[in-house]
C-alpha positions as CSV (number, residue, x, y, z in Angstrom):
1,M,65.2,-1.0,-2.6
2,N,65.3,2.7,-2.9
3,E,62.3,4.0,-0.9
4,K,61.3,7.6,-1.5
5,K,61.4,9.8,1.7
6,Y,58.7,12.4,2.4
7,N,58.3,15.4,4.7
8,W,54.8,15.0,6.1
9,F,52.6,18.1,6.5
10,K,49.5,18.2,8.6
11,I,46.6,19.8,6.6
12,A,43.7,19.1,9.0
13,D,43.0,17.7,12.5
14,H,40.2,15.7,11.1
15,I,38.7,15.0,7.6
16,N,35.6,17.0,8.7
17,E,37.7,20.1,8.6
18,L,38.3,19.8,4.9
19,S,35.4,21.5,3.0
20,F,34.5,19.1,0.2
21,G,32.1,20.5,-2.2
22,D,29.5,18.5,-4.2
23,N,32.5,17.6,-6.6
24,N,34.4,15.8,-3.7
25,I,37.3,18.2,-4.0
26,A,38.6,20.3,-1.1
27,V,41.4,23.0,-1.1
28,A,44.0,22.8,1.6
29,E,47.2,24.8,2.4
30,T,50.6,23.5,3.1
31,K,53.7,25.7,3.3
32,D,51.5,28.7,2.3
33,K,50.6,27.0,-1.0
34,K,47.2,25.7,-2.1
35,I,46.7,22.1,-3.1
36,C,43.6,20.0,-3.8
37,I,42.4,17.0,-1.8
38,G,40.1,14.7,-3.8
39,K,37.9,12.1,-2.2
40,H,36.8,9.0,-4.2
41,N,35.6,5.6,-2.9
42,E,36.5,6.7,0.7
43,Q,40.2,7.4,-0.3
44,L,41.9,10.7,-0.2
45,F,44.3,12.0,-2.9
46,A,46.4,15.2,-2.9
47,F,47.2,16.9,-6.2
48,A,48.2,20.3,-7.7
49,F,45.8,23.2,-7.5
50,K,46.2,24.1,-11.1
51,C,46.0,22.0,-14.2
52,P,49.4,21.6,-15.9
53,H,47.9,22.3,-19.3
54,A,46.4,25.8,-19.0
55,G,46.3,26.5,-15.3
56,G,42.6,25.8,-14.7
57,F,41.6,25.6,-11.0
58,L,41.1,21.9,-10.4
59,A,39.0,22.6,-7.3
60,E,36.4,23.9,-9.8
61,G,36.4,20.6,-11.7
62,H,35.0,17.3,-10.7
63,I,35.9,13.7,-10.1
64,D,34.5,11.3,-12.7
65,A,33.2,7.7,-12.0
66,L,36.6,6.2,-12.6
67,G,38.3,8.5,-10.1
68,N,39.9,10.9,-12.4
69,V,40.0,14.6,-11.6
70,V,38.6,16.6,-14.6
71,C,39.7,20.1,-15.3
72,P,36.9,22.7,-15.8
73,L,38.6,24.5,-18.6
74,H,39.3,21.8,-21.3
75,R,38.1,18.6,-19.6
76,Y,41.6,17.1,-19.4
77,K,41.5,14.1,-17.0
78,Y,44.2,13.0,-14.5
79,N,44.4,9.9,-12.4
80,M,44.5,11.2,-8.9
81,A,46.6,8.3,-7.6
82,N,49.5,8.5,-10.1
83,G,49.1,11.9,-11.9
84,R,48.9,10.4,-15.4
85,N,46.8,12.1,-18.0
86,T,44.0,9.7,-18.9
87,S,42.4,11.7,-21.7
88,G,45.5,11.4,-24.0
89,E,47.1,14.8,-24.1
90,G,50.3,13.7,-22.4
91,Y,50.4,16.0,-19.4
92,Y,51.3,14.9,-15.9
93,L,49.6,16.2,-12.7
94,K,51.7,16.7,-9.6
95,H,50.3,14.5,-6.8
96,W,51.3,13.4,-3.3
97,P,50.5,10.6,-0.9
98,V,47.9,11.3,1.8
99,E,47.7,9.6,5.2
100,Q,44.8,9.6,7.7
101,R,46.3,9.3,11.2
102,E,44.8,9.4,14.6
103,D,45.9,13.0,15.0
104,G,45.0,14.3,11.6
105,I,45.3,14.3,7.8
106,Y,48.9,14.5,6.4
107,V,50.3,15.1,2.9
108,G,53.8,13.7,2.1
109,M,56.0,15.8,-0.1
110,G,59.4,14.7,-1.4
111,E,62.4,16.1,0.5
112,S,64.0,17.7,-2.6
113,S,60.8,19.2,-4.0
114,V,59.1,20.8,-0.9
115,W,59.9,24.3,-2.0
116,N,59.5,23.8,-5.7
117,I,56.3,21.8,-6.1
118,F,53.9,24.4,-7.4
119,R,53.9,26.4,-10.6
């Protein structure tokens, strides 16, 4: 089996350091780039800061009852776990695994894409 390898980047010492708004979305930085951290049903998800459709700031959107992040510009919806567009437009949202460890919160980014993950 071909297991994907990740470089893990610490984004916070504790979940309380992430500033989740009423929309359950926080902004974090890794490698001097902004990403979003979504919280739904006590799980954390990492995904791109901007919507792949028109560049809307996803941190200004919201998470719906099904756990999709909703872009504030055109209401396109994305599954935070797999990046799939759930509202039917065919776009794909970049996303990364998140681990809560004893010493902090980490985001895993693929080895080949660490420097080219943001648009």
